[in-house]
C-alpha positions as CSV (number, residue, x, y, z in Angstrom):
1,M,-32.2,-12.9,-10.6
2,T,-31.7,-12.7,-6.8
3,T,-28.6,-10.9,-5.6
4,T,-27.2,-11.7,-2.2
5,R,-27.1,-8.7,0.2
6,V,-23.6,-7.8,1.5
7,E,-22.8,-5.9,4.7
8,V,-19.8,-3.9,3.5
9,I,-18.7,-2.6,0.1
10,V,-15.0,-1.7,-0.2
11,T,-14.3,0.5,-3.1
12,G,-11.3,2.0,-4.8
13,G,-7.9,0.8,-6.0
14,G,-5.8,1.2,-9.1
15,T,-2.4,0.5,-7.5
16,A,-1.3,-1.9,-4.8
17,G,-0.9,1.2,-2.5
18,H,-4.7,1.4,-2.4
19,V,-5.6,-2.2,-2.9
20,L,-3.5,-3.8,-0.2
21,P,-4.8,-1.6,2.7
22,A,-8.3,-2.3,1.4
23,I,-7.7,-6.0,1.6
24,A,-6.1,-5.6,5.1
25,V,-9.3,-3.9,6.3
26,A,-11.5,-6.6,4.7
27,R,-9.5,-9.3,6.4
28,A,-9.7,-7.5,9.7
29,L,-13.5,-7.4,9.3
30,V,-13.5,-11.1,8.7
31,A,-11.4,-11.6,11.8
32,S,-13.9,-9.6,13.8
33,G,-16.9,-11.8,12.7
34,Y,-18.0,-11.0,9.2
35,A,-18.2,-13.7,6.7
36,P,-16.0,-13.2,3.6
37,S,-19.2,-13.3,1.5
38,A,-20.6,-10.3,3.4
39,I,-17.8,-8.1,2.0
40,H,-17.8,-7.1,-1.7
41,F,-15.1,-5.0,-3.5
42,V,-15.8,-2.5,-6.3
43,G,-12.9,-1.4,-8.4
44,A,-11.9,-0.2,-11.8
45,R,-11.3,-2.4,-14.9
46,R,-7.8,-1.0,-15.3
47,G,-6.6,-1.5,-11.7
48,I,-4.5,-4.1,-10.1
49,E,-7.5,-5.1,-7.9
50,R,-8.6,-7.3,-10.8
51,R,-5.9,-9.8,-9.7
52,L,-5.3,-9.0,-6.0
53,V,-8.8,-9.0,-4.7
54,P,-9.9,-12.4,-6.1
55,E,-6.6,-13.9,-4.9
56,A,-7.5,-12.7,-1.4
57,G,-10.7,-14.5,-1.5
58,F,-13.2,-11.7,-2.0
59,S,-15.8,-11.0,-4.7
60,L,-15.3,-8.1,-7.0
61,S,-17.2,-5.9,-9.4
62,L,-15.4,-3.7,-11.9
63,L,-16.6,-0.3,-13.0
64,P,-16.0,1.1,-16.5
65,G,-14.0,4.3,-17.3
66,R,-10.8,5.9,-16.1
67,G,-9.7,8.8,-14.0
68,V,-9.5,12.4,-15.2
69,E,-5.9,13.5,-15.9
70,R,-4.6,16.6,-14.2
71,R,-3.6,18.3,-17.4
72,P,-6.5,19.4,-19.7
73,N,-6.7,17.3,-22.9
74,L,-9.3,15.6,-25.1
75,R,-8.9,12.3,-23.3
76,N,-10.6,13.9,-20.3
77,V,-13.8,14.3,-22.3
78,A,-14.0,10.5,-22.6
79,A,-12.9,10.2,-19.0
80,I,-15.9,12.3,-17.8
81,C,-18.3,10.2,-19.8
82,G,-16.7,7.2,-18.2
83,I,-17.2,8.6,-14.7
84,A,-20.9,9.1,-15.5
85,A,-21.2,5.5,-16.7
86,A,-19.3,4.3,-13.6
87,F,-21.7,6.2,-11.4
88,V,-24.8,4.6,-13.0
89,A,-23.2,1.2,-12.7
90,A,-22.3,1.8,-9.0
91,L,-25.8,3.1,-8.3
92,C,-27.4,-0.1,-9.7
93,L,-24.9,-2.3,-7.8
94,L,-25.6,-0.6,-4.5
95,V,-29.4,-0.9,-5.0
96,R,-29.0,-4.6,-5.6
97,R,-26.4,-5.3,-2.8
98,R,-27.9,-2.9,-0.2
99,P,-24.8,-2.6,2.0
100,R,-24.8,-1.0,5.5
101,V,-21.6,0.9,4.8
102,V,-19.2,1.8,2.0
103,V,-15.5,1.9,2.7
104,A,-13.6,4.1,0.2
105,V,-9.8,3.7,-0.1
106,G,-9.1,6.2,-2.9
107,G,-8.7,5.9,-6.7
108,F,-11.1,6.3,-9.6
109,G,-13.5,3.5,-8.6
110,A,-14.0,5.0,-5.1
111,V,-15.4,8.3,-6.5
112,A,-18.3,6.8,-8.5
113,C,-19.3,4.2,-5.8
114,S,-19.0,6.7,-2.9
115,C,-21.1,9.3,-4.8
116,A,-23.7,6.6,-5.5
117,A,-23.7,5.7,-1.8
118,T,-24.3,9.3,-0.8
119,V,-27.3,9.5,-3.1
120,L,-28.7,6.4,-1.5
121,R,-27.9,7.7,2.0
122,I,-25.5,4.8,2.7
123,P,-22.8,5.9,5.2
124,V,-19.2,6.2,3.8
125,V,-15.9,5.7,5.6
126,V,-12.8,7.0,3.9
127,V,-9.5,5.2,4.5
128,N,-6.6,7.5,3.7
129,V,-3.1,6.0,4.1
130,D,-1.0,8.9,2.7
131,S,0.2,11.9,4.7
132,V,-1.6,14.1,2.2
133,P,-5.1,13.0,0.9
134,G,-5.5,12.6,-2.8
135,A,-8.1,14.3,-4.9
136,A,-10.5,11.4,-4.7
137,N,-10.4,11.2,-0.9
138,R,-10.6,15.0,-0.5
139,M,-13.8,14.9,-2.5
140,I,-15.3,11.9,-0.8
141,G,-14.3,13.1,2.6
142,R,-16.6,16.1,2.4
143,F,-19.7,13.8,2.8
144,A,-18.1,10.8,4.6
145,K,-19.3,9.8,8.0
146,A,-15.7,9.3,9.2
147,C,-12.2,9.4,7.7
148,A,-9.6,6.9,9.0
149,V,-6.2,8.5,8.6
150,A,-2.7,7.2,8.9
151,F,-0.9,10.4,10.0
152,P,-1.7,13.1,12.6
153,G,-3.0,16.3,11.1
154,T,-4.2,14.8,7.9
155,A,-6.5,17.4,6.3
156,L,-9.8,15.5,6.1
157,P,-13.0,16.3,8.0
158,R,-14.2,14.0,10.8
159,S,-10.8,12.3,10.8
160,V,-9.9,9.3,13.1
161,L,-6.3,8.5,13.6
162,T,-5.9,4.8,13.0
163,G,-2.6,4.3,11.2
164,A,-2.3,2.7,7.8
165,P,-3.8,-0.8,7.6
166,V,-1.3,-3.6,6.8
167,R,-2.0,-7.2,5.7
168,P,-1.8,-10.2,8.0
169,E,1.2,-11.4,6.1
170,V,3.1,-8.3,7.3
171,L,2.1,-8.9,10.9
172,A,3.1,-12.6,10.6
173,V,6.8,-12.0,9.7
174,E,9.5,-11.1,12.2
175,R,13.1,-9.9,12.1
176,S,14.6,-12.1,14.7
177,V,17.5,-14.2,13.6
178,E,15.2,-17.2,13.2
179,G,12.5,-15.2,11.5
180,R,14.9,-13.6,8.9
181,G,16.3,-17.0,8.2
182,R,12.8,-18.4,7.5
183,S,12.0,-15.5,5.2
184,R,15.3,-16.0,3.3
185,R,14.4,-19.7,2.8
186,T,10.9,-18.7,1.6
187,L,12.4,-16.4,-1.0
188,A,15.0,-19.1,-1.9
189,V,17.9,-16.7,-1.0
190,G,20.8,-18.7,0.3
191,G,24.0,-17.7,2.1
192,D,24.5,-15.4,5.0
193,G,25.7,-12.3,3.3
194,P,23.7,-9.0,3.3
195,L,20.4,-9.0,1.5
196,V,19.3,-5.7,-0.2
197,G,15.8,-5.2,-1.7
198,I,15.1,-2.7,-4.4
199,V,11.3,-2.0,-4.7
200,G,9.6,0.6,-6.8
201,G,6.0,-0.1,-6.0
202,S,3.5,-2.3,-7.9
203,L,4.0,-0.3,-11.1
204,G,7.8,0.0,-10.7
205,A,10.0,3.0,-10.5
206,R,12.1,3.9,-13.6
207,R,14.6,5.9,-11.6
208,L,15.4,3.0,-9.3
209,N,15.4,0.5,-12.2
210,E,18.0,2.7,-14.0
211,A,20.2,2.8,-10.9
212,A,19.7,-0.9,-10.0
213,V,22.4,-2.4,-12.3
214,E,25.2,-0.2,-10.9
215,L,24.0,-0.5,-7.4
216,A,23.7,-4.3,-7.7
217,T,27.1,-4.7,-9.4
218,R,28.9,-2.8,-6.6
219,L,27.1,-4.6,-3.8
220,V,27.4,-8.1,-5.3
221,E,31.2,-7.5,-5.5
222,K,31.0,-7.2,-1.7
223,G,29.1,-10.5,-1.2
224,A,25.6,-9.1,-1.1
225,F,22.4,-10.5,-2.6
226,V,20.3,-7.9,-4.4
227,Y,16.6,-8.7,-4.9
228,H,15.1,-6.3,-7.4
229,V,11.3,-5.9,-7.8
230,C,11.2,-3.7,-10.9
231,G,7.5,-3.7,-11.9
232,P,6.0,-5.2,-15.0
233,R,6.5,-2.2,-17.2
234,D,10.3,-2.3,-17.1
235,F,10.8,-6.0,-16.5
236,A,12.2,-6.9,-20.0
237,G,14.6,-4.0,-20.0
238,A,15.8,-4.6,-16.4
239,R,16.5,-8.3,-17.2
240,A,18.3,-7.4,-20.4
241,A,20.4,-4.7,-18.6
242,A,21.3,-7.2,-15.8
243,A,22.4,-9.8,-18.4
244,A,24.5,-7.3,-20.2
245,A,26.2,-6.4,-17.0
246,G,26.9,-10.1,-16.2
247,L,24.6,-10.1,-13.1
248,T,23.4,-13.5,-12.1
249,E,22.5,-15.5,-9.0
250,R,25.6,-17.0,-7.4
251,G,24.3,-19.0,-4.5
252,G,24.5,-16.8,-1.5
253,S,25.3,-13.7,-3.5
254,G,24.2,-12.3,-6.8
255,Y,21.2,-10.5,-8.3
256,R,17.6,-11.5,-9.0
257,V,15.0,-9.3,-10.8
258,V,11.3,-10.0,-10.8
259,A,8.4,-8.1,-12.2
260,Y,6.2,-8.4,-9.1
261,E,6.6,-10.0,-5.7
262,D,3.6,-11.2,-3.8
263,R,5.8,-12.1,-0.8
264,L,7.0,-8.5,-0.2
265,A,6.5,-8.9,3.5
266,E,9.0,-11.8,3.5
267,L,11.5,-9.6,1.5
268,F,11.2,-6.8,4.0
269,A,11.6,-9.2,6.9
270,A,14.7,-10.8,5.4
271,A,16.4,-7.8,4.0
272,D,19.2,-6.0,5.8
273,L,18.2,-2.9,3.8
274,V,15.5,-1.9,1.4
275,V,15.8,0.8,-1.3
276,S,12.3,2.0,-2.2
277,R,9.8,4.6,-3.3
278,A,7.9,6.0,-0.4
279,G,4.3,5.0,-1.0
280,A,2.2,5.0,2.1
281,S,1.7,1.2,2.2
282,T,5.4,0.6,1.7
283,V,6.3,3.0,4.5
284,A,3.7,1.4,6.8
285,E,5.0,-2.1,6.1
286,L,8.6,-1.1,6.6
287,A,7.7,0.4,9.9
288,V,5.6,-2.4,11.2
289,I,8.2,-5.0,10.3
290,G,11.1,-2.8,11.4
291,T,13.2,-2.6,8.2
292,P,15.9,0.0,7.6
293,S,15.5,1.8,4.3
294,I,16.7,4.3,1.8
295,L,13.6,6.1,0.5
296,V,13.4,7.9,-2.9
297,P,10.1,9.8,-3.0
298,L,8.4,10.0,-6.3
299,P,8.7,13.5,-7.6
300,G,5.5,15.1,-8.8
301,A,3.3,12.9,-6.6
302,P,0.1,14.8,-5.7
303,S,0.9,17.3,-2.9
304,D,4.3,15.8,-2.6
305,H,2.8,13.1,-0.4
306,Q,5.6,10.6,-0.9
307,R,8.2,13.0,0.5
308,R,6.0,13.6,3.5
309,N,5.5,9.8,3.9
310,A,9.3,9.3,3.9
311,E,9.8,12.1,6.4
312,L,7.9,10.0,9.0
313,L,10.6,7.3,9.0
314,S,13.5,9.8,8.4
315,A,12.5,11.9,11.4
316,A,12.5,8.8,13.6
317,G,16.0,7.8,12.4
318,A,14.6,4.8,10.5
319,A,15.4,5.8,7.0
320,I,17.6,7.9,4.7
321,V,15.8,10.0,2.2
322,V,17.4,10.6,-1.2
323,A,15.8,13.0,-3.7
324,D,14.8,11.4,-7.0
325,D,17.2,13.5,-9.1
326,E,20.1,12.5,-6.9
327,A,19.2,8.8,-6.8
328,T,21.9,7.6,-9.2
329,G,23.6,4.2,-9.0
330,G,26.7,5.8,-7.5
331,R,24.8,7.8,-4.8
332,L,22.7,4.9,-3.8
333,T,25.8,2.6,-3.7
334,T,27.5,5.1,-1.4
335,E,24.6,5.3,1.0
336,A,23.9,1.5,1.0
337,S,27.5,0.6,1.4
338,A,27.9,2.9,4.4
339,L,24.9,1.4,6.1
340,L,25.8,-2.2,5.4
341,A,29.3,-1.6,6.9
342,D,27.7,-0.4,10.1
343,P,25.5,-3.2,11.5
344,A,24.9,-1.3,14.8
345,R,23.4,1.6,12.8
346,L,21.2,-0.7,10.8
347,E,19.9,-2.3,14.0
348,A,19.1,1.1,15.5
349,M,17.3,2.1,12.3
350,G,15.2,-1.1,12.4
351,R,14.2,-0.5,16.0
352,A,13.3,3.1,15.2
353,A,11.1,2.0,12.3
354,H,9.4,-0.6,14.5
355,E,8.6,2.0,17.1
356,V,6.6,4.2,14.7
357,G,4.7,1.2,13.2
358,R,1.0,0.7,13.9
359,P,0.3,-3.1,13.7
360,E,-3.2,-2.6,15.1
361,A,-4.3,-0.2,12.3
362,A,-6.4,-2.6,10.3
363,A,-8.3,-3.7,13.4
364,A,-8.9,-0.1,14.4
365,V,-10.3,0.7,10.9
366,A,-12.4,-2.4,11.0
367,A,-13.8,-1.4,14.4
368,L,-14.7,2.1,13.0
369,V,-16.4,0.6,10.0
370,R,-18.5,-1.7,12.2
371,R,-19.6,1.1,14.4
372,V,-20.6,3.3,11.4
373,A,-22.4,0.3,9.9
374,A,-24.3,-0.2,13.1
375,R,-25.1,3.5,13.4
376,Q,-23.0,3.7,16.6
377,W,-20.6,6.4,15.5
378,S,-21.2,10.1,15.7
379,E,-19.2,13.1,14.5
380,G,-18.5,14.1,18.0
381,R,-16.4,10.9,18.5
382,A,-14.0,11.7,15.7
383,G,-10.3,12.3,16.4
384,A,-9.1,9.0,17.9
385,A,-9.2,5.4,16.9
386,P,-12.0,3.3,18.3
387,E,-11.0,1.4,21.5
388,G,-12.1,-2.0,20.1
389,P,-14.4,-3.8,17.7
390,A,-18.1,-3.2,18.1
391,R,-20.5,-6.1,18.4
392,Q,-22.0,-6.8,15.0
393,E,-25.6,-5.9,14.6
394,E,-27.9,-8.9,14.3
395,T,-29.3,-9.5,10.8
């Protein structure tokens, strides 16, 4: 059987925080001249990439196994065997596909495929969107040709500051009066009262979900519309809690809960305020769009990276940070109510967020990937984003 050669393998995933930046880079590569068929994704069978990558129009291979847990237990024995199986599968795939470069975005799948690429002497580019690199990217970064990072001072070798890649859908929305109106219509949110989004990431956030009913009840009483993206794990419970509290949609005000929202960029554009976890992709999208936010960093995140992500917006005056153990319905209601009552402050927070956004990040990463693929990148050039896309090598 003949297998078509691809130019770029994009590997990693698990959560939307890894997968969406990966898709953003792939789309930027397409915009710079690559055919979609020249880009192939490699992920894990358990990850959200199973759905998101095919929906984005790219081919996908899934590796067996799962990641090693941080606490020693018997499941890690099976996990190590799974990593070995994934490495062999990735090695065979790379031999068949013969890519010019492998782009690793973190997560379990990225480790096996990047190690296989190193064995085959295929250059690797790491894309790290968090302020603190995770274990996978720290390991891969040791032998990567270059590491595209979102934050200054990220502790990875041969780092290139690009910003965190965001999807074209994020770049397409705007927070003008007309733009916000269009986004509200897209989401079928009527009325002209305040719109507040509650977002816990692709897997959801139990702390925010627990606080959502009290927060929504208080805000709806003041004429707001609360749009709650709770994650699939807690969807049934969140819907039941809302029903028990009598929360319903009431035209221009009310409450809506969904398990997952593919149009998150529209929600960020339309919302007066977003209450959210502080994953790197979320922070990057809030910044590029210019959305005021209350951020509740996930406690226990590796190297406390969500707190450091949140501090980027907080230091700029674009967000309020509330510790997880303080993020009760009452505390979040107090913070949100004060902001909604001060439109001038919300406007200033939105401008501050927009000023720290990096809308060009995906194009900068794509330019770096193309130069590495064409063998036009050297370690001595690390430290700043490429000035522009390189000409694709003739094939």
